[in-house]
C-alpha positions as CSV (number, residue, x, y, z in Angstrom):
1,M,-24.7,-16.6,-44.7
2,S,-26.5,-15.3,-42.0
3,A,-24.5,-12.7,-39.4
4,P,-23.1,-14.1,-36.2
5,P,-25.3,-13.4,-33.0
6,P,-24.9,-10.6,-31.3
7,S,-22.1,-10.4,-28.4
8,D,-23.3,-9.6,-24.8
9,A,-22.2,-6.5,-25.1
10,E,-24.2,-5.2,-28.2
11,L,-27.0,-7.1,-26.3
12,V,-26.6,-4.6,-23.3
13,V,-26.1,-1.8,-25.4
14,Q,-29.6,-2.5,-27.4
15,W,-31.5,-3.1,-24.2
16,R,-30.0,-0.1,-22.7
17,S,-31.5,1.5,-25.8
18,G,-34.8,0.0,-25.1
19,D,-34.7,-3.0,-27.4
20,E,-36.7,-5.7,-25.5
21,R,-35.6,-7.9,-27.7
22,A,-32.2,-8.0,-26.6
23,A,-33.5,-8.8,-23.0
24,T,-35.2,-11.6,-24.3
25,L,-32.2,-13.0,-26.1
26,L,-29.9,-12.5,-22.8
27,V,-32.2,-14.3,-21.2
28,R,-32.7,-17.2,-24.3
29,R,-28.8,-17.3,-23.8
30,Y,-28.0,-17.8,-19.9
31,A,-31.4,-19.6,-18.6
32,E,-30.7,-23.1,-19.2
33,P,-26.9,-22.7,-18.3
34,L,-27.7,-20.8,-15.3
35,G,-30.8,-23.5,-14.1
36,R,-27.9,-25.9,-14.6
37,Y,-26.0,-24.0,-12.2
38,L,-28.6,-23.2,-9.5
39,M,-29.3,-26.7,-9.5
40,G,-26.0,-28.5,-9.0
41,R,-25.4,-26.1,-6.1
42,G,-28.7,-27.7,-4.3
43,A,-31.7,-25.4,-5.5
44,A,-34.7,-27.9,-6.3
45,S,-35.6,-28.0,-9.5
46,A,-39.1,-26.2,-8.2
47,E,-37.4,-23.4,-7.0
48,V,-35.1,-22.9,-10.3
49,D,-37.5,-20.3,-12.3
50,D,-37.8,-18.3,-9.2
51,L,-34.6,-18.0,-8.6
52,L,-33.8,-17.2,-12.3
53,Q,-36.7,-14.7,-12.8
54,E,-35.3,-12.9,-9.5
55,T,-31.7,-13.2,-10.7
56,F,-32.4,-11.3,-14.5
57,F,-34.8,-9.3,-12.7
58,R,-31.5,-7.8,-10.7
59,A,-29.1,-8.2,-13.6
60,F,-31.7,-6.1,-15.7
61,R,-32.2,-3.4,-12.7
62,G,-28.5,-3.2,-12.4
63,I,-27.3,-3.2,-15.5
64,G,-25.2,-0.5,-15.4
65,Q,-23.1,-2.0,-12.8
66,W,-21.8,-4.2,-15.1
67,R,-18.9,-2.2,-16.7
68,G,-18.4,-4.8,-19.8
69,D,-14.2,-5.7,-18.4
70,V,-15.8,-9.1,-17.6
71,S,-17.8,-11.6,-18.8
72,L,-21.4,-11.0,-18.6
73,A,-21.8,-14.6,-18.1
74,G,-19.2,-14.4,-14.7
75,W,-21.5,-12.1,-13.4
76,L,-24.9,-13.2,-14.0
77,Y,-23.4,-16.6,-12.1
78,R,-22.3,-14.5,-9.5
79,I,-25.6,-12.7,-9.1
80,A,-27.3,-16.1,-9.2
81,G,-25.1,-18.0,-6.4
82,N,-26.0,-14.6,-4.2
83,Q,-29.4,-15.3,-5.0
84,L,-29.4,-19.2,-4.0
85,R,-26.9,-18.3,-0.8
86,D,-29.8,-15.7,0.7
87,R,-32.8,-18.2,-0.3
88,H,-30.6,-20.9,2.2
89,R,-30.1,-17.8,4.9
90,R,-33.8,-17.4,4.9
91,L,-34.7,-21.3,4.6
92,A,-31.9,-22.5,6.9
93,G,-33.3,-25.2,8.7
94,K,-36.2,-26.2,6.8
95,V,-35.9,-29.9,5.3
96,F,-37.5,-29.9,1.9
97,L,-37.8,-33.3,0.0
98,E,-38.1,-33.8,-4.0
99,V,-38.7,-37.1,-5.6
100,T,-38.5,-36.7,-9.3
101,E,-39.5,-39.1,-12.3
102,G,-35.3,-40.1,-12.1
103,D,-35.6,-41.4,-8.9
104,R,-37.5,-44.4,-9.7
105,V,-35.7,-47.5,-10.4
106,D,-35.4,-49.1,-14.1
107,L,-34.8,-52.6,-13.8
108,A,-34.2,-53.2,-17.1
109,D,-30.3,-53.4,-16.7
110,P,-29.7,-54.0,-12.9
111,E,-26.3,-54.2,-13.0
112,G,-25.7,-51.6,-14.6
113,E,-28.3,-49.5,-12.7
114,Y,-26.3,-50.1,-9.7
115,A,-22.5,-49.1,-10.8
116,A,-23.4,-46.2,-12.7
117,D,-25.4,-45.9,-8.9
118,E,-22.3,-46.5,-6.5
119,V,-20.6,-44.0,-9.0
120,A,-22.8,-41.5,-8.6
121,T,-23.0,-42.1,-5.0
122,R,-19.3,-42.1,-4.7
123,L,-19.3,-38.5,-7.0
124,E,-21.7,-37.0,-4.6
125,E,-20.0,-38.0,-1.7
126,G,-16.6,-36.9,-2.9
127,L,-18.7,-33.3,-3.9
128,A,-19.7,-32.8,-0.4
129,A,-16.4,-33.6,1.1
130,L,-14.7,-30.8,-0.8
131,S,-14.9,-27.1,0.8
132,P,-17.5,-25.2,-0.2
133,M,-15.5,-23.2,-2.4
134,Q,-13.6,-26.4,-4.2
135,R,-17.1,-27.4,-4.7
136,E,-18.1,-24.1,-6.4
137,V,-15.3,-24.3,-8.6
138,F,-15.3,-27.5,-9.6
139,R,-19.1,-27.5,-10.5
140,L,-18.7,-24.6,-12.7
141,R,-15.7,-25.4,-14.3
142,V,-17.1,-28.7,-15.1
143,E,-20.6,-28.4,-15.2
144,Q,-21.1,-24.9,-16.5
145,G,-17.8,-24.5,-18.8
146,L,-16.7,-21.4,-17.5
147,D,-13.1,-20.1,-17.7
148,Y,-11.1,-19.1,-14.8
149,R,-11.9,-15.5,-14.7
150,E,-15.4,-16.1,-15.3
151,I,-15.3,-18.2,-12.1
152,A,-13.1,-15.6,-9.8
153,L,-15.7,-13.1,-10.9
154,A,-18.8,-15.3,-9.9
155,L,-17.4,-16.5,-6.5
156,D,-15.7,-13.1,-5.6
157,T,-11.8,-14.6,-5.7
158,T,-8.6,-14.2,-8.1
159,E,-8.1,-16.8,-10.9
160,G,-5.1,-18.1,-9.3
161,A,-7.1,-19.4,-6.2
162,A,-10.1,-21.0,-8.4
163,R,-7.3,-22.7,-10.3
164,V,-6.0,-23.9,-7.0
165,H,-9.3,-24.4,-5.7
166,Y,-9.6,-26.6,-8.7
167,H,-6.3,-29.1,-8.5
168,H,-7.5,-30.0,-5.2
169,A,-10.9,-30.7,-5.7
170,V,-9.9,-32.9,-8.9
171,R,-7.0,-34.2,-6.7
172,R,-9.6,-35.5,-4.2
173,L,-12.0,-36.3,-6.6
174,R,-9.9,-38.7,-7.9
175,E,-8.7,-40.0,-4.8
176,R,-12.1,-40.7,-3.8
177,L,-13.0,-42.4,-7.2
178,Q,-10.3,-45.0,-7.4
């Protein structure tokens, strides 16, 4: 029987002691979910790697600011969100269009494709109609599986406010999809 994986706090202590493998484990643990989060918030896939690199760079440089009283995940999501906001400010007014393999139409099931596209379009329109805070809370809760405490940390709000924003987001999306 193998030992359970080390906790985030244990890995941080190991990294602070000079163990580079601990940093590697933390990056492996969080890179994929942080990447999905960034893409869900509008980052182009071509910029996700740069945003992740900068997120981890800042996190490891400022690891002394993480007190351990909040989850490391929430702290990392907050840093990643700040990186994306900074990038959006720098690129304000510039428009980039990315075409991916997923943009190709599969003609194997036209009716199913049409229905899926219609629901996806209505969902995206519904998300776009939400307030920025509702949209962020919804994405962190549904796409990333964060709890309200982690969401509150990532978005610099309270747990109660995160719950209210999530409730309103779900209600508005439900109304739009019915």
